[in-house]
C-alpha positions in Angstrom: -22.6 -18.0 -63.4 -20.5 -18.0 -60.3 -19.3 -15.2 -58.0 -16.0 -15.2 -56.1 -15.4 -13.8 -52.7 -12.2 -13.6 -50.6 -12.8 -14.1 -46.9 -10.0 -12.8 -44.6 -8.3 -14.9 -41.9 -10.3 -13.2 -39.1 -13.6 -13.4 -41.0 -16.2 -16.0 -41.7 -19.0 -15.9 -44.3 -22.5 -17.0 -43.4 -24.1 -18.1 -46.6 -27.9 -17.8 -47.2 -29.4 -19.8 -50.1 -32.9 -18.5 -50.9 -33.2 -17.1 -47.4 -32.0 -20.3 -45.6 -28.7 -21.0 -44.0 -26.6 -23.0 -46.4 -24.5 -25.1 -44.0 -21.7 -23.9 -41.7 -19.9 -20.6 -42.0 -17.3 -20.6 -44.7 -13.8 -19.2 -44.9 -11.2 -18.1 -44.7 -10.0 -17.9 -48.3 -11.8 -18.1 -51.6 -15.5 -19.1 -51.7 -17.8 -19.5 -54.6 -21.5 -18.6 -54.6 -24.3 -18.4 -57.1 -25.5 -14.8 -57.6 -29.2 -14.0 -57.0 -29.6 -17.4 -55.3 -27.0 -17.1 -52.5 -25.8 -14.2 -50.6 -23.2 -13.9 -47.8 -23.0 -12.1 -44.5 -19.4 -11.4 -43.2 -18.8 -11.9 -39.5 -15.6 -10.8 -37.7 -14.1 -13.2 -35.2 -11.7 -10.6 -33.7 -12.1 -9.4 -30.1 -14.3 -6.3 -30.0 -13.8 -3.5 -27.5 -17.1 -2.1 -26.2 -17.1 0.9 -23.8 -20.0 0.9 -21.3 -21.0 4.5 -20.8 -21.2 6.0 -17.3 -24.1 4.8 -15.2 -25.7 6.6 -12.2 -25.9 4.0 -9.5 -27.0 4.0 -5.9 -24.9 1.7 -3.8 -26.2 -0.6 -1.0 -25.3 2.1 1.6 -27.3 4.8 -0.4 -24.4 6.6 -2.0 -24.9 7.9 -5.5 -21.9 7.3 -7.8 -21.2 7.3 -11.5 -19.5 4.1 -12.9 -18.2 3.4 -16.4 -16.7 0.2 -17.6 -15.4 -1.5 -20.7 -16.2 -5.0 -22.1 -14.4 -7.2 -24.5 -16.2 -9.9 -26.5 -15.8 -12.1 -29.6 -18.0 -14.2 -31.8 -17.8 -17.9 -31.2 -20.6 -19.1 -33.5 -21.0 -16.9 -36.6 -24.2 -18.5 -37.7 -26.0 -17.9 -34.3 -24.6 -14.4 -34.1 -26.4 -13.6 -37.3 -29.6 -15.6 -36.9 -30.3 -15.3 -33.2 -30.1 -11.5 -32.8 -30.3 -8.6 -35.2 -27.5 -6.4 -33.8 -25.3 -8.3 -31.4 -23.1 -5.2 -30.5 -26.0 -3.0 -29.5 -27.7 -5.9 -27.5 -24.5 -6.6 -25.5 -24.1 -2.9 -24.8 -27.6 -2.6 -23.4 -27.5 -5.7 -21.3 -24.0 -4.7 -20.0 -25.4 -1.4 -18.7 -28.2 -3.1 -17.0 -25.9 -5.8 -15.4 -23.5 -3.1 -14.3 -26.2 -1.2 -12.4 -27.6 -4.4 -10.9 -24.2 -5.8 -9.7 -22.7 -2.5 -8.3 -26.0 -1.7 -6.6 -25.7 -4.9 -4.5 -22.4 -3.6 -3.0 -21.5 -0.8 -0.5 -19.2 2.0 -1.6 -16.3 0.5 0.3 -16.8 -2.9 -1.4 -17.1 -1.2 -4.8 -13.8 0.5 -4.3 -11.9 -2.4 -2.8 -13.4 -5.4 -4.5 -13.4 -4.4 -8.2 -11.9 -7.7 -9.3 -14.8 -9.6 -7.8 -17.3 -7.2 -9.3 -15.7 -7.5 -12.7 -15.8 -11.3 -12.5 -19.4 -11.3 -11.5 -20.5 -9.0 -14.3 -18.5 -11.0 -16.9 -20.1 -14.3 -15.7 -23.7 -12.8 -15.9 -23.0 -11.4 -19.4 -21.4 -14.6 -20.6 -24.5 -16.7 -19.6 -26.9 -14.3 -21.3 -24.9 -13.9 -24.5 -24.1 -17.6 -25.0 -27.3 -18.3 -27.0 -26.2 -15.5 -29.4 -23.0 -17.3 -30.1 -20.9 -14.6 -28.4 -18.2 -15.0 -25.7 -17.6 -12.1 -23.2 -13.9 -12.4 -22.3 -13.2 -9.4 -20.0 -15.2 -6.7 -18.1 -13.4 -4.0 -16.3 -14.7 -1.1 -14.2 -13.0 1.9 -15.8 -13.9 4.9 -13.7 -15.8 5.5 -10.4 -16.9 9.1 -9.8 -17.9 10.1 -6.2 -19.9 13.1 -5.1 -17.8 16.1 -3.9 -19.1 15.7 -0.3 -18.1 12.1 -0.2 -14.6 12.9 -1.5 -14.2 15.4 1.3 -15.5 13.0 3.9 -13.1 10.3 2.6 -10.2 12.7 2.7 -11.0 13.6 6.3 -11.2 9.9 7.2 -7.8 9.2 5.5 -6.2 12.1 7.4 -7.6 10.9 10.7 -6.3 7.4 10.0 -2.8 8.7 9.3 -2.9 10.8 12.5 -4.0 7.7 14.5 -1.1 5.7 13.1 1.3 8.5 13.9 0.2 8.8 17.5 0.4 5.0 17.9 3.9 4.9 16.6 4.9 7.9 18.8 3.4 6.2 21.9 5.2 2.9 21.1 8.5 4.9 20.8 7.9 6.5 24.2 7.1 3.2 25.8 10.4 1.7 24.4 12.3 4.8 25.6 10.7 4.5 29.1 11.7 0.9 29.3 15.3 1.6 28.4 15.4 4.5 30.9 14.1 2.1 33.6 16.9 -0.4 32.7 19.5 2.4 32.9 18.2 3.6 36.3 18.4 0.1 37.6 22.1 -0.1 36.6 22.8 3.3 38.1 21.1 2.3 41.4 23.3 -0.8 41.5 26.4 1.2 40.7 26.4 4.7 42.1 29.7 5.5 40.4 27.9 5.1 37.0 25.5 7.8 38.1 28.4 10.2 38.9 30.0 9.4 35.6 26.8 10.2 33.8 26.6 13.5 35.7 30.1 14.4 34.6 29.3 13.6 31.0 26.3 15.8 31.2 28.5 18.7 32.5 30.8 18.2 29.5 27.9 18.3 27.1 26.6 21.5 28.8 30.0 23.1 28.7 30.2 22.6 24.9 27.3 25.1 24.5 29.5 27.9 26.1 26.9 28.6 28.7 27.9 31.3 31.3 26.1 29.5 34.2 26.6 25.8 35.1 24.3 24.1 37.5 25.8 21.2 39.4 23.5 18.5 40.6 23.3 18.1 44.4 24.6 14.5 44.4 27.6 15.6 42.4 28.3 18.5 44.8 28.2 16.2 47.8 30.5 13.7 46.1 32.9 16.5 45.3 32.7 17.7 49.0 33.4 14.2 50.2 36.3 13.9 47.9 37.8 17.3 49.1 37.4 16.2 52.8 39.1 12.9 52.0 42.1 14.7 50.4 42.3 17.2 53.4 42.4 14.3 55.8 45.1 12.6 53.9 47.2 15.7 53.7 46.9 16.3 57.4 47.8 12.8 58.3 50.8 13.0 56.0 52.0 16.2 57.8 51.8 14.6 61.2 54.1 11.7 60.5 57.6 11.9 62.2 60.5 12.9 59.9 62.6 10.0 58.7 66.4 10.5 59.4 68.7 10.6 56.4 71.1 7.6 56.7 73.7 9.3 54.5 74.2 12.1 57.1 76.1 11.9 60.4 74.6 12.4 63.9 74.5 15.8 65.5 77.2 14.8 68.2 79.8 13.9 65.7 79.4 10.2 66.0 79.2 8.0 63.0 76.0 6.2 62.4 76.6 2.6 61.8 75.5 1.3 58.5 
């Protein structure tokens, strides 16, 4: 009498003959066994997702946090996964929780938040070494959630706000330093060219006049320049009036004589 079993592509069958392992795992496909003498134990080779429940952990800098994670593993050796341990899933879950607490507890809070990739890799390597004798391969471990105390959240929020204010003040100070440098360069140019300063004053007056102000304040240097310009024009006008009159060649002399051409 022979019994038939169909083993799926992602499964292997560990066959026990009178309580002993009968060779390597079988499958996939159709396998034949003898009833009452042989029995099979199906083992899935697919990757299994195992959530690691939240763990209360005290970090290296004495901050209490709750950390949850998720692990992915698969069976490499079906025979060892059946013979070496009774419930491989429960065993991996328990050792993963212990490893998570041990690894995270060796890091400070800042390291836990910023170096998650290194922590994930460390946990995976530790689990992989411990589960190798069970015929199991841990492929991925990821920290899923990190819960902080409310007081720590408020402290971190204040720290982040202070950091943003510091950066804003630094940027403003750098802008003022650049502006002061440009003003210094402009003042050097105006000192070398006084006319440039007067032109700037006139431009300022034009900008003030656009606002329709009823009172216009003239800078003292501009007023002195305007005064000097007025005195210059007055001197020129006076000098022009004191020049002798030029006779008209087209008109005759007063005594009736002709003026030679």
